[in-house]
BALOBA-1460 file (C-alpha; in Angstrom, 3 decimals):
// residues 116
<rec num="1" residu="m" x="0.000" y="0.000" z="0.000"/>
<rec num="2" residu="r" x="1.196" y="3.519" z="-0.675"/>
<rec num="3" residu="a" x="2.197" y="5.556" z="2.359"/>
<rec num="4" residu="d" x="0.206" y="8.551" z="1.126"/>
<rec num="5" residu="g" x="-2.902" y="6.701" z="-0.049"/>
<rec num="6" residu="p" x="-6.210" y="6.167" z="1.739"/>
<rec num="7" residu="d" x="-4.681" y="3.429" z="3.894"/>
<rec num="8" residu="a" x="-1.653" y="5.491" z="4.981"/>
<rec num="9" residu="g" x="-0.239" y="4.157" z="8.227"/>
<rec num="10" residu="m" x="-1.525" y="0.660" z="7.627"/>
<rec num="11" residu="t" x="0.968" y="-2.115" z="7.108"/>
<rec num="12" residu="a" x="0.596" y="-5.394" z="5.266"/>
<rec num="13" residu="m" x="-0.534" y="-6.836" z="8.604"/>
<rec num="14" residu="s" x="-3.587" y="-4.585" z="8.428"/>
<rec num="15" residu="d" x="-4.934" y="-6.775" z="5.647"/>
<rec num="16" residu="e" x="-6.246" y="-8.708" z="8.644"/>
<rec num="17" residu="i" x="-8.607" y="-5.789" z="9.347"/>
<rec num="18" residu="t" x="-11.620" y="-7.176" z="7.565"/>
<rec num="19" residu="d" x="-14.211" y="-5.358" z="9.673"/>
<rec num="20" residu="p" x="-15.258" y="-2.329" z="7.566"/>
<rec num="21" residu="a" x="-16.061" y="-0.223" z="10.644"/>
<rec num="22" residu="v" x="-12.600" y="-0.703" z="12.132"/>
<rec num="23" residu="r" x="-10.938" y="-0.131" z="8.773"/>
<rec num="24" residu="a" x="-12.899" y="3.141" z="8.379"/>
<rec num="25" residu="f" x="-11.881" y="4.193" z="11.917"/>
<rec num="26" residu="v" x="-8.159" y="3.563" z="11.296"/>
<rec num="27" residu="t" x="-8.205" y="5.149" z="7.829"/>
<rec num="28" residu="a" x="-9.961" y="8.299" z="9.111"/>
<rec num="29" residu="l" x="-7.672" y="8.561" z="12.146"/>
<rec num="30" residu="n" x="-4.543" y="8.364" z="9.978"/>
<rec num="31" residu="a" x="-5.942" y="10.875" z="7.485"/>
<rec num="32" residu="g" x="-6.792" y="13.328" z="10.276"/>
<rec num="33" residu="d" x="-10.310" y="13.390" z="8.857"/>
<rec num="34" residu="r" x="-12.669" y="14.395" z="11.685"/>
<rec num="35" residu="t" x="-15.785" y="13.998" z="9.519"/>
<rec num="36" residu="a" x="-14.932" y="10.474" z="8.361"/>
<rec num="37" residu="f" x="-13.815" y="9.540" z="11.891"/>
<rec num="38" residu="r" x="-17.111" y="10.637" z="13.428"/>
<rec num="39" residu="a" x="-18.990" y="8.861" z="10.616"/>
<rec num="40" residu="a" x="-17.220" y="5.624" z="11.616"/>
<rec num="41" residu="l" x="-18.693" y="5.893" z="15.150"/>
<rec num="42" residu="t" x="-22.208" y="5.364" z="16.459"/>
<rec num="43" residu="a" x="-23.881" y="8.493" z="17.844"/>
<rec num="44" residu="d" x="-23.505" y="7.126" z="21.378"/>
<rec num="45" residu="a" x="-19.954" y="5.764" z="21.018"/>
<rec num="46" residu="t" x="-17.769" y="5.567" z="24.126"/>
<rec num="47" residu="m" x="-14.092" y="4.950" z="24.748"/>
<rec num="48" residu="s" x="-11.507" y="4.298" z="27.415"/>
<rec num="49" residu="d" x="-7.784" y="4.980" z="27.665"/>
<rec num="50" residu="d" x="-5.654" y="2.808" z="29.960"/>
<rec num="51" residu="g" x="-8.807" y="1.449" z="31.623"/>
<rec num="52" residu="t" x="-10.421" y="4.818" z="32.368"/>
<rec num="53" residu="d" x="-13.503" y="5.986" z="30.485"/>
<rec num="54" residu="r" x="-12.867" y="9.319" z="28.769"/>
<rec num="55" residu="d" x="-14.976" y="11.958" z="27.057"/>
<rec num="56" residu="l" x="-14.744" y="10.814" z="23.446"/>
<rec num="57" residu="e" x="-14.868" y="14.273" z="21.826"/>
<rec num="58" residu="d" x="-12.305" y="15.783" z="24.181"/>
<rec num="59" residu="w" x="-9.946" y="12.787" z="24.002"/>
<rec num="60" residu="t" x="-10.016" y="12.422" z="20.222"/>
<rec num="61" residu="e" x="-9.460" y="16.141" z="19.692"/>
<rec num="62" residu="r" x="-6.504" y="16.202" z="22.105"/>
<rec num="63" residu="e" x="-4.914" y="12.813" z="21.373"/>
<rec num="64" residu="i" x="-5.650" y="12.464" z="17.638"/>
<rec num="65" residu="f" x="-6.657" y="15.557" z="15.721"/>
<rec num="66" residu="s" x="-4.816" y="18.425" z="17.444"/>
<rec num="67" residu="s" x="-1.660" y="16.344" z="17.863"/>
<rec num="68" residu="d" x="-1.418" y="14.633" z="14.445"/>
<rec num="69" residu="g" x="-2.155" y="11.137" z="15.763"/>
<rec num="70" residu="k" x="-1.121" y="8.164" z="13.615"/>
<rec num="71" residu="l" x="-1.793" y="4.468" z="14.065"/>
<rec num="72" residu="e" x="0.538" y="1.947" z="12.436"/>
<rec num="73" residu="v" x="-0.963" y="-1.516" z="12.796"/>
<rec num="74" residu="e" x="1.463" y="-4.263" z="13.834"/>
<rec num="75" residu="s" x="-1.023" y="-7.100" z="14.241"/>
<rec num="76" residu="a" x="-4.747" y="-7.683" z="14.097"/>
<rec num="77" residu="a" x="-7.094" y="-10.351" z="15.434"/>
<rec num="78" residu="d" x="-10.839" y="-10.975" z="15.249"/>
<rec num="79" residu="g" x="-11.180" y="-9.199" z="11.907"/>
<rec num="80" residu="g" x="-9.358" y="-6.184" z="13.315"/>
<rec num="81" residu="r" x="-11.469" y="-5.763" z="16.414"/>
<rec num="82" residu="t" x="-8.276" y="-6.255" z="18.413"/>
<rec num="83" residu="l" x="-5.141" y="-4.461" z="17.245"/>
<rec num="84" residu="v" x="-1.596" y="-4.000" z="18.437"/>
<rec num="85" residu="a" x="-0.154" y="-0.864" z="16.897"/>
<rec num="86" residu="s" x="2.496" y="1.780" z="17.156"/>
<rec num="87" residu="y" x="0.565" y="4.940" z="17.996"/>
<rec num="88" residu="s" x="2.268" y="8.298" z="17.741"/>
<rec num="89" residu="n" x="1.302" y="11.923" z="18.164"/>
<rec num="90" residu="s" x="3.122" y="15.204" z="18.652"/>
<rec num="91" residu="t" x="2.370" y="15.225" z="22.399"/>
<rec num="92" residu="w" x="3.579" y="11.803" z="23.532"/>
<rec num="93" residu="g" x="5.731" y="10.531" z="20.663"/>
<rec num="94" residu="a" x="5.437" y="6.870" z="19.704"/>
<rec num="95" residu="m" x="4.244" y="4.021" z="21.911"/>
<rec num="96" residu="r" x="3.123" y="0.442" z="21.457"/>
<rec num="97" residu="t" x="-0.622" y="0.279" z="22.046"/>
<rec num="98" residu="r" x="-3.506" y="-2.161" z="22.078"/>
<rec num="99" residu="w" x="-6.895" y="-1.236" z="20.629"/>
<rec num="100" residu="m" x="-10.155" y="-3.163" z="21.087"/>
<rec num="101" residu="f" x="-13.349" y="-2.302" z="19.227"/>
<rec num="102" residu="a" x="-17.034" y="-3.066" z="19.701"/>
<rec num="103" residu="v" x="-19.082" y="-2.681" z="16.522"/>
<rec num="104" residu="r" x="-22.843" y="-2.188" z="16.229"/>
<rec num="105" residu="d" x="-24.826" y="-1.620" z="13.054"/>
<rec num="106" residu="g" x="-21.656" y="-1.278" z="10.982"/>
<rec num="107" residu="k" x="-20.065" y="1.413" z="13.155"/>
<rec num="108" residu="v" x="-17.677" y="1.470" z="16.116"/>
<rec num="109" residu="s" x="-19.745" y="1.782" z="19.288"/>
<rec num="110" residu="r" x="-16.804" y="1.590" z="21.727"/>
<rec num="111" residu="f" x="-13.054" y="1.497" z="21.571"/>
<rec num="112" residu="e" x="-10.586" y="0.844" z="24.322"/>
<rec num="113" residu="t" x="-6.931" y="1.706" z="24.020"/>
<rec num="114" residu="g" x="-3.873" y="1.616" z="26.215"/>
<rec num="115" residu="q" x="-0.239" y="0.715" z="26.241"/>
<rec num="116" residu="a" x="0.505" y="-2.820" z="25.088"/>
């Protein structure tokens, strides 16, 4: 895959992301596309970071969009609903992270992330 294409930040391992909702989430995150990111989520989506529930809008703005967040998938399981990835942003640098997704009606209804 091309590094500047729609799947920028995804590696060959991300071919294991067969769940369209998770693929849309990762693609939008890496593109910095707030509209596509929000479209990948249910209206009542929730999330947690390192085991603590967070305000989704506040967290995604701070940790993804305002800090150029990027997710480079290392491995995927369960169609991509569980990922290990290198996550980087301009605030924290790069770290190895784990992401778990719940999907409802073709959209991400919850994601949980934290250091792997």
